[in-house]
Structure formats: structure tokens, C-alpha cells
C-alpha positions in Angstrom: -17.1 -23.8 -38.4 -16.7 -20.4 -39.8 -17.5 -17.1 -38.0 -20.8 -15.5 -38.5 -20.9 -11.9 -39.8 -21.6 -10.7 -36.4 -18.7 -12.5 -34.9 -16.4 -11.2 -37.7 -17.4 -7.6 -36.8 -16.9 -8.0 -33.3 -13.5 -9.5 -33.9 -12.7 -6.4 -36.3 -13.7 -4.0 -33.6 -11.6 -5.6 -31.0 -8.5 -5.8 -33.3 -9.1 -2.0 -34.3 -8.7 -1.1 -30.6 -5.4 0.2 -29.3 -3.9 -2.1 -26.8 -3.1 -0.7 -23.2 -0.6 -2.9 -21.2 -1.1 -2.4 -17.4 1.3 -3.6 -14.7 -0.6 -3.7 -11.3 2.0 -3.7 -8.5 0.1 -4.6 -5.5 -2.6 -6.5 -7.2 -3.9 -8.6 -4.1 -4.3 -5.3 -1.9 -7.6 -3.3 -1.7 -6.3 -0.9 -4.5 -5.3 -3.6 -6.6 -8.5 -5.8 -6.6 -10.4 -2.6 -7.2 -8.1 -2.0 -10.2 -8.8 -5.4 -11.6 -12.6 -4.5 -11.4 -11.6 -1.3 -13.4 -9.9 -3.1 -16.1 -12.8 -5.5 -16.7 -15.3 -2.9 -16.8 -13.0 -0.6 -19.3 -13.0 -3.7 -21.4 -16.8 -3.7 -21.7 -17.1 0.1 -22.2 -14.2 1.6 -23.9 -14.7 1.7 -27.6 -11.1 3.1 -28.3 -8.7 0.9 -26.3 -8.4 -2.7 -25.2 -7.0 -3.0 -21.6 -4.6 -5.9 -20.7 -3.2 -6.9 -17.5 0.4 -7.5 -18.5 1.9 -8.0 -15.0 0.4 -8.4 -11.4 2.4 -8.4 -8.1 1.5 -9.7 -4.8 3.4 -10.1 -1.6 2.9 -13.7 -0.4 -0.4 -14.9 -1.9 0.3 -16.4 -5.3 -3.2 -18.3 -5.0 -4.8 -14.9 -5.3 -2.5 -13.7 -8.0 -3.4 -16.7 -10.1 -7.1 -16.1 -9.5 -6.7 -12.7 -10.9 -4.9 -13.9 -13.9 -7.5 -16.2 -14.6 -10.2 -13.5 -14.8 -8.5 -12.1 -18.3 -8.8 -13.7 -21.5 -5.2 -13.3 -22.2 -3.3 -14.2 -19.2 -0.7 -11.7 -17.8 3.1 -12.2 -19.0 4.3 -11.9 -15.3 3.0 -12.7 -11.9 5.5 -11.4 -9.2 5.6 -12.4 -5.5 7.7 -9.8 -3.7 8.4 -12.0 -0.7 11.1 -14.2 -1.9 10.9 -16.8 1.0 7.2 -17.5 0.5 7.5 -17.8 -3.1 10.2 -20.3 -2.9 8.1 -22.5 -0.7 5.2 -22.0 -2.8 3.5 -25.2 -4.2 2.2 -23.1 -7.1 5.3 -22.0 -8.7 4.8 -25.0 -11.3 1.3 -23.1 -11.9 -0.3 -26.4 -10.9 -0.9 -27.6 -14.5 -3.0 -24.6 -15.6 -2.7 -24.6 -19.2 -3.9 -21.0 -19.5 -1.0 -19.8 -17.5 1.7 -21.9 -19.3 3.1 -18.6 -21.1 3.0 -16.7 -17.8 6.4 -16.2 -15.8 6.1 -16.5 -12.2 8.9 -14.3 -10.5 10.0 -13.2 -7.2 11.7 -10.4 -5.4 12.3 -6.6 -5.5 14.3 -6.9 -8.7 11.2 -8.5 -10.6 8.9 -5.7 -9.6 11.5 -3.1 -10.9 11.7 -5.0 -14.3 8.0 -5.1 -14.6 7.7 -1.5 -13.8 10.3 -0.6 -16.5 9.5 -3.1 -19.1 9.1 -1.8 -22.7 5.9 -3.6 -23.2 4.2 -1.8 -20.2 2.1 1.4 -20.9 0.6 2.1 -17.3 2.0 1.1 -14.0 -0.6 1.1 -10.9 1.6 1.6 -8.0 -0.3 0.2 -5.4 2.3 -1.5 -3.0 1.7 0.0 0.5 4.4 1.8 2.3 8.0 2.3 1.5 8.3 -1.2 -0.1 6.7 0.5 -3.3 9.5 3.2 -3.9 11.9 1.6 -5.9 9.4 -0.2 -8.4 7.3 3.3 -8.6 10.7 5.1 -9.2 11.7 2.9 -12.1 8.3 3.3 -13.9 8.8 7.3 -13.4 12.4 7.0 -14.9 11.3 5.0 -17.5 8.7 7.6 -18.7 5.6 5.6 -17.8 2.0 6.7 -17.0 2.0 6.0 -13.3 -1.4 5.6 -11.5 0.0 6.5 -7.9 -1.8 5.0 -5.1 1.6 4.7 -3.1 1.7 8.1 -1.4 4.7 6.9 0.6 7.0 7.3 -2.8 6.5 11.0 -2.6 6.7 11.3 1.3 10.0 9.4 1.2 11.7 10.9 -2.0 9.5 13.6 -3.4 12.4 15.7 -4.9 14.0 12.7 -6.3 10.8 11.4 -7.9 9.8 15.0 -9.3 13.0 15.4 -10.9 12.8 11.8 -12.5 9.4 12.8 -13.9 10.5 16.1 -15.3 13.4 14.2 -17.1 11.6 11.4 -18.4 8.2 12.9 -19.2 6.5 10.4 -17.1 2.7 11.3 -16.0 2.0 10.9 -12.2 -1.6 10.7 -12.0 -3.0 10.4 -8.3 -5.1 7.4 -7.1 -5.8 8.7 -3.7 -9.3 9.9 -3.7 -8.3 13.3 -2.2 -5.5 13.8 -4.6 -7.7 12.7 -7.5 -10.4 15.1 -6.3 -7.8 18.0 -6.2 -6.5 17.1 -9.8 -10.1 16.9 -11.0 -11.0 20.2 -9.7 -7.8 22.1 -11.0 -8.4 20.4 -14.5 -12.1 21.6 -14.3 -11.2 25.1 -13.5 -8.4 25.4 -15.9 -6.9 27.9 -13.6 -3.9 27.6 -10.9 -5.1 26.8 -7.5 -4.5 29.2 -4.4 -5.1 26.7 -1.8 -5.6 22.9 -1.6 -8.2 21.6 0.9 -8.0 18.0 1.8 -10.9 16.2 3.6 -10.4 13.6 6.1 -13.1 11.2 7.5 -11.8 11.5 11.0 -11.4 7.8 11.1 -13.0 5.5 14.0 -11.8 7.9 16.8 -13.1 11.2 15.5 -15.0 11.7 18.9 -12.7 10.0 21.1 -10.7 11.8 23.8 -7.0 11.3 24.1 -7.4 9.3 27.3 -9.8 6.9 25.4 -7.4 6.6 22.6 -4.6 5.5 24.8 -6.5 2.6 25.7 -7.6 1.6 22.0 -7.2 -2.1 20.7 -6.0 -2.8 17.2 -9.7 -4.4 16.3 -11.1 -0.8 17.4 -8.6 1.0 15.3 -9.2 -1.1 12.3 -12.8 -0.4 12.2 -13.0 2.4 9.7 -16.6 3.8 9.4 -16.6 4.8 5.7 -13.8 3.1 3.9 -12.7 -0.7 3.4 -9.0 -0.5 3.5 -5.9 -2.7 4.5 -4.6 -2.7 8.1 -1.8 -0.4 7.6 -3.9 2.2 5.9 -6.7 2.0 8.4 -4.5 2.5 11.4 -3.1 5.6 9.5 -6.6 6.8 9.2 -7.3 6.3 12.9 -4.2 8.3 13.8 -4.8 10.9 11.0 -1.2 10.0 9.9 -2.8 9.1 6.5 -3.7 12.7 6.2 -0.5 13.8 7.3 1.3 11.7 4.6 -1.3 13.1 2.2 -0.2 16.6 3.1 3.3 15.9 2.2 2.2 14.1 -1.0 -0.1 17.1 -2.3 3.0 19.5 -1.6 5.0 17.4 -4.2 2.3 16.4 -6.6 0.8 20.0 -7.1 3.9 22.2 -6.2 2.2 24.1 -3.6 3.8 24.9 0.1 2.4 23.7 3.3 1.0 27.0 3.8 -1.3 26.5 1.0 -2.6 23.4 2.1 -5.5 22.8 4.7 -7.5 19.8 6.2 -11.0 19.7 7.4 -12.8 16.7 8.7 -15.8 15.3 6.6 -17.1 12.3 8.2 -19.5 11.1 5.3 -16.5 10.8 2.9 -18.6 12.2 0.2 -16.5 15.4 -0.6 -13.3 14.1 -1.5 -11.3 17.3 -1.4 -11.7 21.1 -2.5 -9.6 23.7 -4.2 -9.8 27.2 -3.8 -9.0 29.8 -6.5 -7.7 33.3 -6.8 -11.0 34.9 -6.9 -12.4 33.0 -3.8 -14.2 30.2 -5.5 -14.0 26.7 -4.0 -14.6 23.8 -6.4 -15.4 20.3 -4.9 -15.5 16.7 -6.1 -18.1 14.6 -4.7 -18.9 11.0 -5.1 -19.8 8.0 -2.7 -16.9 6.4 -1.2 -15.6 4.0 -3.7 -11.8 3.9 -4.8 -12.8 2.6 -8.6 -13.7 6.0 -9.6 -10.2 7.6 -9.2 -8.5 4.5 -10.3 -10.4 4.5 -13.6 -9.7 8.3 -14.0 -5.9 7.9 -13.5 -6.0 5.2 -16.2 -8.3 6.9 -18.9 -7.4 10.6 -18.1 -8.4 12.8 -20.0 -11.1 10.7 -21.1 -14.2 10.0 -18.9 -16.0 6.4 -19.3 -18.9 4.9 -17.4 -17.7 3.5 -14.2 -19.0 0.9 -11.9 -18.7 3.1 -8.7 -22.0 3.8 -7.3 -23.4 7.3 -8.4 -24.6 10.0 -6.2 -28.3 9.3 -5.1 -29.8 12.8 -5.4 -33.3 11.3 -4.6 -32.4 11.1 -0.7 -31.0 13.9 1.6 -27.4 14.1 2.3 -25.6 15.4 5.4 -22.4 17.0 4.2 -20.4 18.3 7.4 -17.2 20.2 7.8 -15.2 20.1 11.0 -12.0 21.7 12.1 -9.5 19.1 13.0 -8.2 18.8 16.6 -4.6 18.7 16.2 -4.0 18.1 20.1 -5.9 14.9 19.9 -4.4 14.0 16.6 -0.8 15.1 16.7 0.1 13.4 13.7 -1.7 15.7 11.5 0.7 18.6 12.7 3.7 16.5 11.9 2.4 16.2 8.3 2.4 20.0 8.0 5.8 20.3 9.6 7.5 17.7 7.5 5.9 19.3 4.2 7.5 22.5 5.1 10.8 21.1 6.1 11.3 18.7 3.1 14.7 17.3 2.8 15.0 14.1 4.8 12.0 14.7 7.2 9.6 12.6 5.0 11.8 9.4 4.8 12.3 9.5 8.6 8.6 10.2 9.3 7.3 7.5 7.0 9.6 4.8 8.3 9.0 5.7 11.9 5.4 5.6 11.4 5.4 2.0 9.5 7.6 0.5 12.4 5.1 2.1 14.9 1.9 0.9 13.2 3.4 -2.6 13.2 4.3 -2.5 16.9 0.8 -1.3 17.6 -0.9 -3.9 15.5 1.5 -6.6 17.3 0.1 -5.1 20.8 3.6 -4.0 22.0 2.9 -0.1 22.0 -0.4 2.0 22.7 -2.2 3.7 20.1 -1.0 7.2 21.2 2.5 6.1 21.1 2.5 6.0 17.3 2.4 9.7 16.8 4.5 10.4 19.9 7.2 8.1 18.8 7.2 9.4 15.3 8.0 12.9 16.7 10.7 11.7 19.1 12.4 10.1 15.9 12.0 13.0 13.7 13.4 15.4 16.2 16.6 13.0 16.8 17.5 12.9 13.3 20.2 15.0 11.6 18.1 16.9 9.1 19.6 17.3 5.4 18.0 19.6 3.0 18.8 18.0 -0.4 19.6 14.3 0.2 20.4 11.8 -2.4 18.4 8.7 -2.8 20.8 6.4 -1.0 20.8 8.9 2.1 17.1 8.5 2.1 17.2 4.9 2.1 19.7 4.8 5.0 17.6 7.0 7.0 14.7 4.8 6.3 16.5 1.8 8.0 18.0 4.4 10.8 14.5 5.6 11.8 12.9 2.2 12.2 15.7 1.2 14.7 15.5 4.5 16.5 11.8 3.9 16.9 12.5 0.3 18.3 14.9 1.8 20.7 12.5 4.6 21.8 10.2 2.1 23.3 13.1 -0.4 24.5 12.3 -3.1 22.2 15.9 -3.9 21.5 16.4 -5.1 25.0 13.0 -6.2 26.3 9.4 -7.0 24.9 6.5 -5.1 26.1 
């Protein structure tokens, strides 16, 4: 049966759109699944561009990846499992006879992530792999000159100078997905003026009012219970220690090119003001919205265009309490580490990030106390031989050294706690 006139018009409009191929690395995490929602929304509201999921990666759960793939009319070209051992034992490697996925290549390992990130067909890479594990693929996308929607702050924490230089050489656009850095970016764009000071907001996490003694006895369950954001376990623990904000200070230093002295942090429990920027004349511009990651994700994809988004709008028919508090660096020493590392640069970021990732894993496994996380990170940072201008291979060596040093700090090489 032939198409009706309205069908033909719809098909014509679709074919006239510019295609945008997106690789979502870390697609099964909280940022990744929100990105899938954003892509589906853009295909409803964007009259200029058609958004395609060209590649998606997950760590161990191929079931979730396959379900994501099935949500798009055109299945992705590649699905990637970063955990090789799980991938090799997965019963779904034959795609379970799903005819819609017969053209989808299922791949595995770090090399497959890098290949997807730098593939010529890919226009935008959403870097949403949590932790240092996302460094190589994000750097590959930058070197290939892609637009990178950056949710993996650890890439800049570990290798800020390397990534910044690569972006300058390739012309890659690094657009922040973290709500705080997206807010700063939006404020700077709105003002069309260079910033004098960046003011990052922090929720304060679940232990905002706890004493140091109470935090020493905190359990993983209590630390994971974030009051305003729904995040994965690693980021939730980082928020509870405020190490997340420490890493964001370092990220902001590289994203916006300002020194640590021009960055401040304020605690804002409601998570409505996502960050602020002060300008030379003393004016402060803030970006406000309810806590929902779909807005900064979509802006990173569509910049400079703004399109209708599925994130909830501000409800101005009700009263809002918007409080700002000075952070307590004695109760949250991780925050001070962030400022120190942002000032130091060099190898300090790689060491802090690696020690923190290792410490968070030990805390979640019940092997160290909550307050041991920041204390252990400081000890490892102080023990390392600082270098001001290290190459990438040295940063990766120090990543491994810091993890082992953190284990040794708590006597976990010779005994279990």
C-alpha cells in the first residue's frame, strides 16, 4: 500500500534533518540512562537534527545494553561491554536471535571503547564512565576532535593538562555535563564576559549536619542515602565526603582556566542553584532548576541551541527556600584537598583520584571507616613524589602506585580489616 500524503510529508521532513550520531560511553549508569531519555526527547522536539544512538557501552550488564538498543528505531552499530570476563561468559553474545540487532556488533574491552570514541561516524561522545576508567576513551574522543559531553570529571582531574592540550590541537569541544559546571558554562555564555570568580554549590550530602564522631561510625547505607540526587554508589559516597566537590574544583580549574584562588564552594542543600559566577563589576549570575540531570545533558548535546526538555521546570507557584552556607572544612577535609590539588596541578590530581577511588571501594566493602577515606587520601598525596609536568604514562603509573599505597596505609596487603 502506498504512503498517504501526510506519511510522505513526515518521511520527507525526517530525511531533511541532519543526522547526529552519538556514542554513549557508560550508558547503563545514571547519566547514561538519562542521556537515552534525552536522545528520545530530542527526536520528538528537534526539527533540525535526527539523533541516533550509534554506540553504547556498559560494564557488565549486556541485558541492559540490549534493552537500551531496542528503544531506538535504528539499532546502534555497536554495543560494548568494558568488563571482558563478564562479556566472554555472557549468554547474550549471540543477541539471542533478536533480528533487530542482527547488524549490531557486540564488542568488549577498553580498546573497543577507544575505537567507538574515535570512530569517524561518531559526532558526539557522551563520556559517562565513572572514574579513572573513562580516561582513555574520553581522551581518544578529544584527540579525534569530537564534541565531548563530559560527565567523567576524573578525566580532567587525572590528566587536565594533557586533555586541555589535546583539545587545543584537535579543535574538540569539551562541554560539561556535571550540573555545577554546566551552570557555570551557561552563566558565562549569558553574560558574554570573562568570569572573575566561580562559585560551585554543594548539597552537603547526607552528613551535612553530622559531627566528625558521627561520621566515623557511618555505614555505607547511610552514606548512600543522598537527600536530593539519585546517583550511583561511587558518586554518592563522594558526595557524602564532599570529595565530589573537591574533584569538581579541580575540573573547573581545567575547564575554565581559572586558578584555585578564583574558585569558591558554598553549601546549598536544596540543589536548586547549581552554581554561580561573579563578574568584574561584582554582579553574580546563577543558574537555577530542579535537580535533574537531563537538562545539563541536553544542553551539552544541543549547544548553542535550547530545545524543550523533559526535566521538570521551576514551580513558581510555591515558596522556595534557597539557603547558602559556608562549608566546614574541618568536618569535610576532602574539600580542602580539592583546593590544594587544584593549586598544585601536575601529578597531584592523578594521585588524589586513585587514592579516593580505592578508599571508596574499601569503605563500601566494610574494610575502612567513612572518615578514613579523606584521611587516607591525604596521607597518600603527601607521600608521593610530586612532578609538575608529567606525561600521560607517568600519570597512569602513579594511578596504580596510589591505589597500592592506599591499601598499604590500612594494612590491607598483609591482613583484612
